[in-house]
N, C-alpha and C positions, 0 to 999 in steps of 0.2 A: 504494500500500500504506500502510495506516494503522499506523505503528509504535507509536503511542500505545496503540491498541487491542490490538495484539499484546502489548505490555508489560503491560498491565493483565490480560489473560487469563493470561499466564504467571505473574504474581504471585498471581493467584487460585488457580492450581493449586499454587503453591509453599507455600501455607499450607493446602491442602485435605486431604482425608481420606487420599489416597494418600501425600502427603508425611509426614503424621503416622504412618501405618502403617510406612513405610520408615524413618522416624526411630526408631521403636520396635524394628523388626527390627535396625537398625544398632546400637542401644544394646546389645542382646544379643550381637551379633557383636563389638562392641567389647570386651566382657568376655572373649570367647574370644581374639580376635586382638590387640586393642590392649593388654590388660592381662596376659594369660597367654601369649601367643605361640602359640596353637593355630590351626592352619590347618584350620578347619572349612569345607569346601566343600559341605556338605549342610545348611546352615542352613534352607533351604526346607522340609526334612523336619520341623523343629520347628514351623514356621508351619502346615504341613499337618495334623499331628496335633492341634494346638491347635484349628484350625477344625473338623476332622472330629469330634474328641471332643465339642465343644459341639453341633454340628449333629446327630450321630447320637443323642446322648442326648435332645435335644428331639424329634427326629423319631420316636423310639420311646416317647414319652409321659413322659419325665422333665422335671422343672422346669428352668427356665433356669439357676438358680444351680447346680444339680447339673451341668448341661452345662459351665459354666465350670470347675467343680472337676475334672470328667473330662478336659477339655482340658489343664489344668495337670498333672494326674497322668500323662496320656499323654506330655507333654513330659518329665517327670521319668523315666518309664520308658524313653523313647527315649534320653535322656542316659546313663542307666545301661547300657542295652544297647549303645550306641556306645562308651562310655568304658571299661567294664571290660576288653574285649579289645583295644582299639586305642590307649589313651593311653600305652602303653609303646612304641609304634611311633615311627619318625622322622616329622618333620613332613610330608614328601611322601607317605609311605604313609598317614598319617592323613587327608590331603586326599582321596586316592583312595577310601579306605574310606567316608568320610562322603558323598561325592557319589554313590557307588554305592548306599548304603543309602537315600538320599533318592529315587533313581530306582526302587529296588525297592518302596518304600512307594507311590509314585505308580502304578506299574503294578499293584501288588496291589489298590489301591483301585478301579481301573477294571476289574478282572477280573470274570468272570461268577460266580465262586465267592462273592465277597463282595457281589454285587449286592443281596441282601436287606437288607444293612446300609448299604452306601455308595451304593446306587442306580447303581452302575457308571459308565459314561461320561456318564450324564445328571446325576449329582450330586444333591445335596439342596438344595431351595429353600424359601423362606418359613419359616424356622425361628426367625427373630429377632423375631417379633411381640412377645414379652414385653419385649425390649429397647426397642422403640419405644413400648410401652405406658406406660413411665415417662418418656417425653419431656416435659420441662417447657415446651417451646416450642409455642405455638399455631400452627395451620396458617397459612401465609402466607410471604412473602418477607422475609428479613432482610438488611440491608445492614451490611457491616463497613467501618468508616471511610468510609462514604458512597460506596464505590467498588465493592466486590464484593458480589454478591447471591447468597444461598443459600436453599433452602427449609428448612422446619423439620426435616426428617429429616436433611439434610446437616449443618446447623449443630449438631444434637445429636451426631452421630457425630464431627464435628470437635472439639467440646468435650470429649467423652469421650476421644478419641484424644490430643489435645495435653495434656490434664490427666494422662493416664497417662504420657506422655513426661516431663513435668516432675516428677511425683512419683517415678517410678522413677529418673530422673537424680539427683534430690536424695538419694534413699536410697543410690544407688551412690556418690555423692560422699562420703558419710559412711563407707560400707563400704570404699572404696578408700583412705581416710585412716587406717583402722584397721590393727592388726597383720596381720589376714588379708589385706587389700589389699596391704600392703607385701610379704608373702610371694609373692603372685601376680606382682608386678612383679619380684621377685628371680628367680622361675622363668623369666620372660620373658627376663631379661638373661643368666642363667647357671644352669640348673637343677642342674648339678653342685655349684656353690657353695652353693646352697640346701640340697641334700641333705647336704652336708658339715657344715652347721650343725644337722643333726638334723631337718630338715623332711621330712614325708612328701609328697614331690612328687606322687606318683600321686594321693593323696587330694585334694590341693589342685586338681590339674587336673580331677579328676572333679567336684568341687564347682563349679568354674568352668564346666565344660561344661553341667552341669544348670541352674545359675542363668541363664546366657546363653540356654539353650534354652527355659526357661520364659518369659523376656522375649520371645523370638522367637515363642512360641506365642500370646502376647497380640497380637502384630502380625498373625498369621494370623487370629485371631478378629476383629480390627477390620476387616480387609479383607472378611471374610465377612459381618459385620454390615452393612457398607455396601452390598454387592450382594445381600444376602439369599440367597446361594448359595455352595455349595462344589462344586467340580468338579475331578477329579484332574488334568485337563490345564491347570489354572491354575497348578499348583505345579511349574513347570519350573525347571531349574537356573539359568536366567538371573536368577531372582529373588534367588538368593544373591549373584550377582555385582553386581546393582544395590545390594544392601546393602553389599558390599565397596567399591563405587565411592563410596557415601555416606561410609563410614568413612574411606577414604583421602583423599577430598576435604577433609573436615574435619580430619583428622589423628588417627591411631590413639593410643589411650591418653589421651584427653582427654574430659572429661564433655560439653563443649559440641559436640564434633565431629560426633556423629550428627545433632544438631538443625540446626546450620548447614549441614552437608553435605547433608541431605535437602532443605532449602529451596533451596539453590543448584542441586542436581542436577535437581530437578523444574522449577525456573525455566528452566534451560538447555534441558531437553528440550522444554518447551512453547514457549519463545520461539523456538527453532530450528524447531520444527514450524510455528508460526504464521507466522514470517518466510518460510520456504520456500513455504508455501501461498500467501501473499500475492504472493511473487515469481513463482510459476508462473501465478497468475491474471492478473498484470500482463504476462505474456509475456516476462519477463526472460531466461529460459533458452532461448527460441526453440524449444520442443518437445523439447529434449534431456532434460528432466526433467518427468515428469508426476506426478499425484497419487499413483499407486500406488508410486512410488519414493521418496516423501518420507520415509516411516518409516525406510527403510534409511539414507538420506543423513543424517538427523538424528542417528541413533546413531553413524554414522561421524564426524560433526563433533564430537559430544560425546566420543567415544572419542579423537579426535585431541587435544582439549583436555586430557583426562586423561593422555594420553601426555606432552604438554608439561609438565603439572604434575609428573609423576613424574621428568622429566628435570631440571627447574629447581628444584622444591621437593618432593622425594619425601616429606617429612614432613607434607605437607598444610598447611592454613591455620594450625592451632593446634599441630601436632605438633612433636616434638623429633627432629631427624635421627638422633641416636644411638639413640633408642628404637625406630626402625624396623629396626635391624639385629638380627634375631632369631637366637637360638641354635637351629638346626634339628636338633640331635642327638636 
């Protein structure tokens, strides 16, 4: 087994499109969970409405820029729809409601009733041609640091994705250092204390939910641009928990945590996958493990690593231990 090749492939994925998309999703979730203390278990719903809003608009003849706007407005509408009736609930009830709404959206999108708009279980494809039409990279292969090779389409999506992650993270850094951001942190620590100081806690929570949801919508758009497809069965609840794993790995309530967490998370997944496949091919497991079981085993190993992280360093790499003790009232 060539561990050097496995390491290079894992690093290639760690800076690829999926890592950028999940970093972006985790940035939005960090606004909810890390800064405000909201347990949103339906973050994939924001990713879905962002992707579908763009794809449906373009599919029905709208310009690409309008599709982006519709995706953002759909995320705002979902945030308001979720937040107005639920943000007065306790954290555990909020988690249940959000994951249920995300599943309702997915099942609704694949229903026969909305098939003229969403194309049902088949989804919408080839809607991002306008996005690739402005690709500044000429056809060919591009090498990053002389090691990783990408085609012109992938390098374009990567550049857009990581640029969005950096720009949004810098904007959040300034926002979280403002009085508005300090109120969010106070709500996370003790919302009763924030309320006693005259702050409208419900309003701030709603703003946080909408802002994080819009960022999550951009993550859904990026994944859709990469595959040129949106399909309801792509947006499963596990995507939300991938984003949570990224946030927890990096450390909640820190600007850099989603970026570092996404890189490490995808590196571990791909390194474990490549290592296990190489070991199976070399006969190290003696037939106990085959190629079909590698996917489950790699998630079990990465999950074990996350369990150990939560035991020995629950605040993640950059986090503060006191800040992960949320007020769940």
